[in-house]
N, C-alpha and C positions, 0 to 999 in steps of 0.2 A: 637799253633798247628803246627806240623812239616809236612814236605812233605814225602810221602812214595814212595819208588822206585817201579818200576814194579816188580822186583825180590822179594822184601819184601811183596808186595801185593799177588803175586802168592803163596809164601810160607805160608802166613797167611790163604789164602783161602783153600789151600790143607790141612793144619793142621786142620782147622775147619771141613772139610769133613772127617777127619780121614784117609787121604791118606798119604803115605810115601812121604817125601820131596825129597828123593833121590832114584828114581826108576831105574836109570841106574847103573849097576854094574861097579865097578872100572876096572875089567878085560876087560869088553867090551869096555870101553873108551880107555884103553891102546892098545887093538888090533886095534880098528878103527882108532886110531891116528898113527898107524904104529910103536909103541914103542916096542911091542912084537908080536910074531906070535901066531896064534890060537893054534898051537901045544904046545907052551910054556905055554899058559894059561891053557890048559888041564893038563899038568904036574903039574902046581902049584895047581890046584883044587884037583887033586888026592892026592898030598902031604898034602893039607889042611885037608883032611878027617882024617888023623892020627896025626895032629899037635897040638892037645890039645888047640884048640880055636884061633890059630894064624890067623890074617887077611891075605888075599891073597896078598896084597901089601907088607907086611912084608916078606912073603915067597918068592916073586919074588926078593926082595932086597937080601935076604939070598942066593938065587940061583945065584946071581951075574948077572942077566940079565937086571936089571934096577937099577937106583939110587933112593934114598929117594926123591930127588927133583922131579923125574918123578911121583912118587906116589902122592906127594903133588899137582902136576899139575892136575892129574886125579881127585883128591878130589875136587879141585877148579872147574873143569869142571862139576863134578857131582852136586855140590852145586849151579851151575849157576853163579859162580863168574868170570869165564873166558870162552871165546868161545873155541870150539874145534879147534885145528890146527893139521894138518898132520905133523908128524916128518920126513916123507920120502921126 
C-alpha cells in the first residue's frame, strides 16, 4: 500500500464530488503572477471568441506577449504542482 500526497488526496476527493480539479483559469493565474496585464487578458479573451476553439494560453503565445514556458508554469500552478510566484 502506497502513500498518497495531500495534492492527490485533494484531487481524488474533488473528483468524487464531481467538482472541477482546475477551478482557477489560466488567464487569472498569469495576471495575478504579473506575467500579463488585465487588458492583455481581455484582448486574448475577445480573440478567443472567434478563434475556432483555441485555448487562451495559445492565443497569448501567438500574440507574442508570453512564451510557452509561461503557459506551462500557469498550468502547473493550476494543477497544484507549483506554488504561485510573482514574476514582477
